[in-house]
N, CA, C and O atoms as a MOPAC input file, in Angstrom:
PM7 MOZYME 1SCF
protein

 N    100.38000 1   113.60700 1   117.25200 1
 C     99.65700 1   112.92500 1   115.76900 1
 C    100.39800 1   114.09600 1   114.80100 1
 O    100.52300 1   115.24500 1   115.22400 1
 N    100.80300 1   113.75600 1   113.66800 1
 C    101.06700 1   114.62600 1   112.51400 1
 C    100.23500 1   115.11900 1   112.03900 1
 O     99.28100 1   114.37800 1   111.80400 1
 N    100.09300 1   116.57300 1   111.63500 1
 C     99.59500 1   117.12400 1   110.81200 1
 C     99.69100 1   117.36000 1   109.41000 1
 O    100.53500 1   118.20500 1   109.11200 1
 N     99.06500 1   116.85300 1   108.47700 1
 C     99.33100 1   116.81900 1   107.16600 1
 C     98.63000 1   117.95000 1   106.51000 1
 O     97.47200 1   118.31900 1   106.70500 1
 N     99.79200 1   118.59100 1   105.44900 1
 C     99.50300 1   119.15200 1   104.59000 1
 C     98.58800 1   118.91500 1   103.39200 1
 O     98.33000 1   117.71100 1   103.41000 1
 N     97.99200 1   119.48300 1   102.38500 1
 C     97.19600 1   118.84700 1   101.11700 1
 C     98.63800 1   117.92900 1   100.33000 1
 O     98.60100 1   116.77700 1    99.89800 1
 N     99.92300 1   118.95100 1   100.33700 1
 C    101.11500 1   118.58500 1    99.79700 1
 C    101.50900 1   117.00000 1   100.42300 1
 O    101.75900 1   116.12500 1    99.59400 1
 N    101.54700 1   116.73900 1   101.56000 1
 C    102.05700 1   115.95000 1   102.23100 1
 C    101.11800 1   114.97900 1   101.88800 1
 O    101.47500 1   114.02800 1   101.19300 1
 N     99.49300 1   115.12700 1   102.43600 1
 C     98.76900 1   113.94300 1   101.84600 1
 C     99.26500 1   113.41500 1   100.62700 1
 O     99.71100 1   112.27200 1   100.52500 1
 N     99.18500 1   114.30900 1    99.62000 1
 C     99.57200 1   113.52400 1    98.33700 1
 C    100.69500 1   112.55500 1    97.95000 1
 O    100.76900 1   111.68100 1    97.08700 1
 N    101.66300 1   113.07300 1    99.01600 1
 C    102.89000 1   112.07600 1    99.07900 1
 C    102.39100 1   110.63000 1    99.80400 1
 O    103.13600 1   109.65600 1    99.69100 1
 N    101.65000 1   110.55600 1   100.23800 1
 C    101.51100 1   109.61700 1   101.11600 1
 C    100.60100 1   108.67900 1   101.04100 1
 O    100.52400 1   107.69000 1   101.77000 1
 N     99.59200 1   109.09700 1    99.77600 1
 C     98.16100 1   108.27400 1    99.81400 1
 C     98.32700 1   107.15000 1    99.25700 1
 O     97.46500 1   106.35200 1    99.62500 1
 N     99.19000 1   106.65100 1    98.39500 1
 C     99.12700 1   105.54200 1    98.42200 1
 C     99.25100 1   104.46400 1    99.19500 1
 O     98.75000 1   103.36200 1    98.97300 1
 N    100.23400 1   104.91900 1   100.53700 1
 C    100.95100 1   104.14800 1   101.59600 1
 C     99.38800 1   104.16000 1   102.25000 1
 O     98.98700 1   103.01800 1   102.47600 1
 N     98.45400 1   105.20700 1   102.58800 1
 C     97.12400 1   105.41700 1   103.14300 1
 C     96.27900 1   104.07600 1   102.53700 1
 O     96.11000 1   103.02800 1   103.16000 1
 N     95.95900 1   104.26700 1   101.64200 1
 C     95.07600 1   103.22800 1   100.47500 1
 C     95.58300 1   101.91600 1   100.92000 1
 O     94.81400 1   101.04600 1   101.32800 1
 N     97.27200 1   101.70100 1   100.83000 1
 C     97.56700 1   100.14900 1   101.02600 1
 C     97.31400 1    99.95000 1   102.38200 1
 O     97.27000 1    98.73300 1   102.56100 1
 N     97.11500 1   100.58500 1   103.48100 1
 C     97.18100 1   100.49500 1   105.03100 1
 C     98.58800 1   100.42900 1   105.56400 1
 O     98.81300 1    99.86500 1   106.63500 1
 N     99.37400 1   100.89100 1   104.97400 1
 C    100.96400 1   100.87600 1   104.76500 1
 C    101.15400 1   101.82800 1   106.18700 1
 O    101.99100 1   101.37900 1   106.97000 1
 N    100.46200 1   103.09700 1   106.59700 1
 C    100.78800 1   104.04900 1   107.36900 1
 C    101.42600 1   103.66200 1   109.19800 1
 O    101.25600 1   102.49200 1   109.54000 1
 N    101.79700 1   104.18200 1   109.77500 1
 C    101.97900 1   103.84000 1   110.86600 1
 C    100.56100 1   104.27700 1   111.83500 1
 O     99.70800 1   104.68600 1   111.04800 1
 N    100.19600 1   104.30800 1   112.84600 1
 C     98.82600 1   104.91900 1   113.44100 1
 C     98.80700 1   106.30000 1   113.53500 1
 O     97.75400 1   106.91900 1   113.37900 1
 N    100.15400 1   107.00200 1   113.84100 1
 C    100.11000 1   108.34300 1   114.42000 1
 C    100.06100 1   108.72000 1   112.71600 1
 O     99.38800 1   109.74900 1   112.65500 1
 N    100.34900 1   108.45200 1   111.77200 1
 C    100.37700 1   109.33400 1   110.36100 1
 C     99.08400 1   108.75400 1   109.93400 1
 O     98.47600 1   109.60300 1   109.28200 1
 N     98.49900 1   107.78300 1   110.02800 1
 C     97.10700 1   107.41300 1   109.25000 1
 C     95.93400 1   108.50600 1   110.12200 1
 O     94.98000 1   109.06500 1   109.58200 1
 N     96.27300 1   108.59400 1   111.40700 1
 C     95.25900 1   109.25600 1   112.25800 1
 C     95.59300 1   110.60000 1   111.60600 1
 O     94.57100 1   111.13800 1   111.18000 1
 N     96.60000 1   111.23700 1   111.41700 1
 C     96.81200 1   112.38000 1   110.65900 1
 C     96.36100 1   112.79300 1   109.65300 1
 O     95.89600 1   113.91600 1   109.45800 1
 N     96.49100 1   111.57800 1   108.63000 1
 C     95.94700 1   111.97800 1   106.92200 1
 C     94.17800 1   111.76000 1   107.36500 1
 O     93.39500 1   112.51800 1   106.79200 1
 N     93.55500 1   110.65200 1   108.45000 1
 C     92.13900 1   111.08600 1   108.82900 1
 C     91.94200 1   112.37700 1   108.91400 1
 O     91.47600 1   113.06200 1   108.00300 1
 N     92.27800 1   112.77400 1   109.98900 1
 C     92.44000 1   114.25100 1   110.45400 1
 C     91.91800 1   115.50800 1   109.04000 1
 O     90.92800 1   116.19600 1   108.79400 1
 N     93.06300 1   115.28300 1   108.50600 1
 C     93.16600 1   115.98800 1   107.46800 1
 C     92.05000 1   115.97900 1   106.27300 1
 O     91.66100 1   116.92300 1   105.58600 1
 N     91.66000 1   114.59200 1   106.25000 1
 C     90.08500 1   114.63200 1   105.38200 1
 C     89.26900 1   115.14700 1   105.96500 1
 O     88.56900 1   115.91000 1   105.29900 1
 N     88.97300 1   115.01800 1   107.31500 1
 C     87.90900 1   115.56800 1   107.98800 1
 C     87.79400 1   117.04500 1   107.81300 1
 O     86.66100 1   117.51900 1   107.90200 1
 N     88.92700 1   117.94300 1   107.54700 1
 C     88.80100 1   119.23200 1   107.25700 1
 C     89.15700 1   119.91600 1   106.09500 1
 O     89.26400 1   121.12600 1   105.89800 1
 N     89.33600 1   118.89700 1   105.30300 1
 C     89.62600 1   119.72800 1   103.50900 1
 C     88.96000 1   118.76200 1   102.95600 1
 O     89.33300 1   117.60300 1   103.13600 1
 N     87.69400 1   119.09200 1   102.07200 1
 C     86.99000 1   118.70600 1   101.09700 1
 C     87.57900 1   118.58900 1    99.71200 1
 O     86.98000 1   117.89600 1    98.89000 1
 N     88.81300 1   119.26800 1    99.34300 1
 C     89.47800 1   118.84600 1    98.02000 1
 C     90.27900 1   117.88900 1    98.08000 1
 O     90.45300 1   117.20100 1    97.07400 1
 N     91.16700 1   117.52900 1    99.63200 1
 C     91.94000 1   116.18700 1    99.71600 1
 C     90.85300 1   114.87100 1    99.52400 1
 O     91.01600 1   113.97800 1    98.69200 1
 N     89.71200 1   114.96100 1   100.48400 1
 C     88.65300 1   114.08800 1   100.78900 1
 C     87.75000 1   113.74100 1    99.03400 1
 O     87.23300 1   112.67200 1    98.71000 1
 N     87.81300 1   114.90300 1    98.26900 1
 C     87.47400 1   114.40600 1    96.61800 1
 C     88.58600 1   113.76400 1    95.99500 1
 O     88.21000 1   112.97800 1    95.12500 1
 N     89.96000 1   113.83100 1    96.15300 1
 C     91.22200 1   113.32700 1    95.82300 1
 C     91.36700 1   112.08500 1    96.03400 1
 O     91.81600 1   111.21900 1    95.28300 1
 N     90.80000 1   111.98200 1    97.54600 1
 C     91.22000 1   110.57300 1    98.32500 1
 C     89.87000 1   109.56000 1    97.25200 1
 O     90.03600 1   108.38700 1    96.91800 1
 N     88.75900 1   110.31800 1    96.93800 1
 C     87.60400 1   109.59600 1    96.63700 1
 C     87.81100 1   109.21000 1    95.06800 1
 O     87.41000 1   108.12800 1    94.63900 1
 N     88.47000 1   110.17600 1    94.23300 1
 C     88.86200 1   109.78700 1    92.96100 1
 C     90.13500 1   109.02600 1    92.51700 1
 O     90.36300 1   108.56400 1    91.39900 1
 N     90.99500 1   108.98600 1    93.72400 1
 C     92.11200 1   107.99700 1    93.77600 1
 C     91.62900 1   106.33500 1    94.13700 1
 O     92.28500 1   105.32800 1    93.87100 1
 N     90.34800 1   106.39700 1    94.78700 1
 C     90.05800 1   104.95300 1    95.14400 1
 C     89.12600 1   104.56700 1    93.95100 1
 O     89.03600 1   103.37600 1    93.65300 1
 N     88.51000 1   105.39800 1    93.33500 1
 C     87.79500 1   104.96800 1    92.18100 1
 C     88.61400 1   104.74700 1    90.94300 1
 O     88.06600 1   104.04700 1    90.09100 1
 N     89.87500 1   105.22200 1    90.65400 1
 C     90.77900 1   104.73500 1    89.58800 1
 C     91.00500 1   103.42400 1    89.70700 1
 O     90.88700 1   102.53300 1    88.86700 1
 N     91.45600 1   103.37200 1    91.20900 1
 C     92.21500 1   102.00000 1    91.73900 1
 C     91.01800 1   100.96100 1    91.33700 1
 O     91.43100 1    99.93400 1    90.79900 1
 N     89.70100 1   101.05100 1    91.49800 1
 C     88.56500 1   100.08300 1    91.19600 1
 C     88.21200 1    99.68100 1    89.86200 1
 O     87.82100 1    98.56100 1    89.53300 1
 N     88.40400 1   100.82100 1    89.01500 1
 C     88.25400 1   100.90900 1    87.48800 1
 C     89.27900 1    99.90200 1    86.86900 1
 O     89.04800 1    99.12700 1    85.94100 1
 N     90.55100 1   100.06800 1    87.60900 1
 C     91.74600 1    99.64200 1    86.74900 1
 C     92.24400 1    98.20400 1    87.43900 1
 O     93.14300 1    97.51800 1    86.95300 1
 N     91.54000 1    97.87600 1    88.60200 1
 C     91.82300 1    96.60400 1    89.43600 1
 C     91.24900 1    95.68500 1    88.49900 1
 O     92.08300 1    95.34900 1    87.65900 1
 N     90.15800 1    95.17400 1    88.34400 1
 C     89.37000 1    94.49800 1    87.27200 1
 C     88.63000 1    94.86100 1    85.94300 1
 O     87.42900 1    94.65400 1    85.77100 1
 N     89.35400 1    95.34900 1    85.14400 1
 C     88.86600 1    95.46600 1    83.87400 1
 C     88.27000 1    94.28300 1    82.99100 1
 O     89.03300 1    93.37000 1    82.67300 1
 N     86.84700 1    94.25500 1    82.55000 1
 C     86.71600 1    93.51200 1    81.87800 1
 C     87.14400 1    92.90300 1    80.59600 1
 O     88.01000 1    93.64300 1    80.12900 1
 N     86.97400 1    92.08700 1    79.96600 1
 C     88.04600 1    91.19800 1    79.23100 1
 C     87.43300 1    91.81400 1    78.00600 1
 O     86.34400 1    92.38000 1    78.10300 1
 N     88.00200 1    91.74600 1    76.97800 1
 C     87.84400 1    92.78800 1    75.65300 1
 C     87.86300 1    91.45400 1    74.93200 1
 O     88.78700 1    90.64100 1    74.95200 1
 N     86.61300 1    91.33900 1    74.24000 1
 C     86.31300 1    90.43700 1    73.04100 1
 C     86.48300 1    91.06000 1    71.69200 1
 O     86.27800 1    92.23200 1    71.37700 1
 N     86.99800 1    89.81300 1    70.77000 1
 C     87.78200 1    90.31600 1    69.64600 1
 C     86.36600 1    89.36600 1    68.87000 1
 O     85.81600 1    88.42800 1    69.44700 1
 N     86.03700 1    89.79100 1    67.69400 1
 C     85.72300 1    89.14900 1    66.86400 1
 C     86.42800 1    88.03100 1    66.09400 1
 O     87.52900 1    88.33400 1    65.63400 1
 N     86.01700 1    86.89100 1    65.89300 1
 C     86.92200 1    86.07300 1    65.02600 1
 C     87.51000 1    86.36600 1    64.06600 1
 O     88.52300 1    85.73100 1    63.77100 1
 N     87.03900 1    87.46700 1    63.24200 1
 C     87.93300 1    88.08100 1    61.86100 1
 C     88.87200 1    89.01700 1    62.40200 1
 O     89.92200 1    89.00200 1    61.76000 1
 N     88.86700 1    89.77700 1    63.29800 1
 C     89.60800 1    90.39300 1    63.88600 1
 C     90.65800 1    89.97300 1    64.68400 1
 O     91.69000 1    90.64300 1    64.66700 1
 N     90.54700 1    88.51700 1    65.70800 1
 C     91.64800 1    87.69500 1    66.32200 1
 C     92.48400 1    86.73000 1    64.97200 1
 O     93.56900 1    86.18400 1    65.16600 1
 N     91.94900 1    86.68400 1    64.01100 1
 C     92.58800 1    85.40800 1    62.72900 1
 C     93.14500 1    86.58000 1    62.00400 1
 O     94.12500 1    86.10300 1    61.43100 1
 N     93.06500 1    88.12700 1    61.63500 1
 C     93.49900 1    89.03100 1    60.96100 1
 C     95.06900 1    89.40600 1    62.09100 1
 O     96.19500 1    89.60400 1    61.63500 1
 N     94.72800 1    89.41700 1    63.47800 1
 C     95.93600 1    89.38600 1    63.99200 1
 C     97.04900 1    88.54600 1    64.23000 1
 O     98.22100 1    88.86300 1    64.43500 1
 N     96.28300 1    86.93900 1    64.14700 1
 C     96.94700 1    86.08000 1    64.38000 1
 C     98.00300 1    86.15200 1    62.90500 1
 O     99.21300 1    86.35900 1    63.00400 1
 N     97.39100 1    85.97100 1    61.74100 1
 C     97.88300 1    85.98500 1    60.55700 1
 C     99.10600 1    86.89900 1    60.75500 1
 O    100.27900 1    86.52600 1    60.76100 1
 N     98.69700 1    88.02200 1    60.90000 1
 C     99.78500 1    89.50100 1    60.73900 1
 C    100.90300 1    88.72700 1    62.05300 1
 O    102.04300 1    88.79300 1    61.59200 1
 N    100.92000 1    88.38200 1    62.77600 1
 C    101.93000 1    87.91600 1    63.83600 1
 C    102.65900 1    86.64400 1    63.09600 1
 O    103.88300 1    86.59500 1    62.98200 1
 N    101.86800 1    85.72000 1    62.65300 1
 C    102.84100 1    84.36900 1    61.68700 1
 C    103.43400 1    85.54400 1    60.83800 1
 O    104.60800 1    85.83600 1    61.06500 1
 N    102.72000 1    86.28100 1    59.84400 1
 C    103.53900 1    87.03600 1    58.85200 1
 C    104.96900 1    87.61900 1    59.36700 1
 O    106.04500 1    87.44900 1    58.79400 1
 N    104.78100 1    88.23700 1    60.39200 1
 C    106.01100 1    89.04100 1    60.65400 1
 C    107.06000 1    88.06000 1    61.40900 1
 O    108.22900 1    88.30800 1    61.11400 1
 N    106.84900 1    86.87400 1    62.42800 1
 C    107.48600 1    86.19900 1    62.91900 1
 C    108.52000 1    85.64800 1    61.31200 1
 O    109.72900 1    85.88100 1    61.32800 1
 N    108.02300 1    85.09800 1    60.32300 1
 C    108.66800 1    84.36800 1    59.24200 1
 C    108.97800 1    85.54300 1    58.62200 1
 O    109.06400 1    85.16500 1    57.45400 1
 N    109.26100 1    87.01300 1    58.61500 1
 C    109.68600 1    87.84000 1    57.74400 1
 C    110.99800 1    88.14000 1    58.06100 1
 O    111.63700 1    88.92600 1    57.36200 1

């Protein structure tokens, strides 16, 4: 099993979270996470960021704002 440093963990975090590491590497990351509180926080923050960006709520524009934008787009296209 590979033993990961903090720097190496940062390099493979995306593959780890995507479940794209081979089993020995995955086990090495998980071992490191049990011993390194800072990297555990890093992984938690990375997961939270992924969740926050994965499904953003739709933005609602007021009718007035929507019409102003559409008018600006139309005017720009015809300019």
